[in-house]
N, C-alpha and C positions, 0 to 999 in steps of 0.2 A: 504493499499499499504506499503511495507517495506520501511523504511527510516533509517537514521543514527541519533541517539540521543546522545547527550553529557550531562552528568549530570552536575549540577552546579559546583561541585568540580573540575571536569575535565576541565571545561571551564576556571576556574580561574587559573589552572595550565598552561594553554597556555599563551605564552608571548604576551599579548595585542591583539588588534583587528586584526592585520595582520595575526597572527598565526590562529586565528579563521576563517578568510576568506579563508586561505590556506586549512584548514581542510574541510571547506564546499565545496570549489572548487574541492578537490579530490573526495569527496563523489558524487558530481554532475557528474564528469568525469566518475566515475565507473558506474553510472546509464546510461549515454549516451552510454558507451561501450557495456553494456548489451543489450540495446535497438538496437544498431547497429548490434550486432551479431544476434539477433532475426530477424531483418529485412533482413539481409544477407541470413540467412537460408531460410526464407520465399520466398525470390526472387529466390533463387536457385531451390526451389521446383516448382515455377511457370514457370520458363523459358522454360522447355521442353514443357509444355502445351501451352504456348504462341506461341512457334516456330511451334508446330504441327498445331495450328490454322492457322498460316500464310501460311504454305505449302499448306494446302488443300483449303483454301478460296481464295487465290490469284494466279491464274495460271501463271502470269508473274514471280512470284518469283521462281517458279520451272522450268521455261523455257520449258513449254509444247508446243508441236507442234500439229497442227490439225491432221497430219498423225498418231501420237502416239495415240491420243484419238480415231481416227477412228479404229485403230488396236484393241482397247479394245472391239469393237463390234464383232470381229471375233471369240473370245472364252474367256471363263472365265480364262483360263490358261494364255492368253496374258494379260488380265487385271491384274491378280495377279502377273505377272512377272514384272510389272512396279510399282516402289515405289509410284509414283504419283497416278497411278490407284488404288493401295491398299488404299491410303488415301481418294480418292474421293468415292470409293465404301464403305469404312468403315463409312463415313459420311452419305451416303445413308442408310446403314443398321441401323445406330443409329436412323434415322428418322422413321424406321420401328420397332424399339426396338428389333433388332435381331443381334446386333454387336458382340455378344458372338461367332457367327459362324466364322467370319473372325479372331477374336482374338484367338480362339482355333486353327484354321488352321495355323495361323502365329506362335503360340506357338509350334505347332508340327514341323513346318519347322525349327524353332530354335533348338528344342530338338534334331533333327537329326544331328545337327552340334556340339552337346555338347561333351566335353571330357568325356571319359568313367567313370572317377572317380566322375563326377558331375551328372551322369545320375540319380542316385537314388533320389537326392534332387529335381531335375527338374521334374521327373516323379511324385513325391509326390505332388509338387506344382500344376502341370497340372491337376492331378486327383482331388485334393481338390477344385480347382477353377472352373473346367468345367464339370467333370464327375460324381462325387458322387451325390447321389439323393437330397441332400440339398445344392448343390453348388450355390454360388452367381451368377455365369454366366453359369448355367446349359445348356448344349447343348441338342438338340433334337435327342436322340437315344433311341432305345427300351431297355427293361429291360435286355434281354439276352446279348446285346452288352455292356451294362453298367457293368454287372457282369463279362463278359469276359475281358473287359478293366481293371477292378479293379484288377483282378488276374494278368494280364500282368504287371500292374504298380507296384505290390508288388515285383516282381523279374524282374526289367526293362532291356529291350534290346532296340536297336535302332528302332525296329519295333513295340514296345508295343502299340502305338496309331494309327498305320497305318489304321486298319479297321474303327475305329471311325472317323479318319480324312477323309477317302474316303467317308464315309456316309455323313458327313457334307459338303464336297465339292459337292457331287451330289445334296444335298438339296439346296445349294446356286445356283448351275448351273441350276436346273429345276425351282426354285421358285423365288429367289431374283434377279438373274442376268437378266432374261428377263424383269422384272419390272424396273430394274436399267436403261436398255438401252432405255426404254420409258419415263423415269423420267425427270422432268424439270431440275434437277441438271446436268444430263449428256447432254441433248439436248442443254441447255443454254451454257454450257462450250464449246461444240463442235461449236455451232453457233458463239460464241464470238471469238474463235480461228480462225475460217474460215474467219470471218469479218476482223480480224486483218491481216491475211495473204493476203487477196485481196486488202488491202489498199496500 
């Protein structure tokens, strides 16, 4: 561990024990400051994760109504139009190890609102994160679409990811969404809100 060392000669140059205590105190304060800064940056990183956990796990914090949760069952579109719905559905997809689908869909929605001078950078990030064949969060699209999307991402426009996004949406709509509506997480949430409403 790095520390502050004073040679014997330097120590004798200090005027008595008080100066020595002062020097040690300053060194200690420096260490405390560094630790404080590290802790601060760690907590800053953690806060968004903590907040996102609160939002999805406790329905009371986001003021959900039973009507809103019932609306989620009408269509995937209505579910994704709700911030809370996105959060609950994302947690469900995580339990099925397929959260890359909603993450890609949301990234595409965000991409469409991007200023034109930032398009290239965002297109590259989306391609690397979700589309390329060795992407960390690779989405389930066929080879032809992967190739076509790669070409579009090289010279990006606002519609570069539309086809891939549509495919992922259909996949969620036909596959994950019906299972979500039958899942314990959705039914328990609905039941809890309906019970609270009837009280």
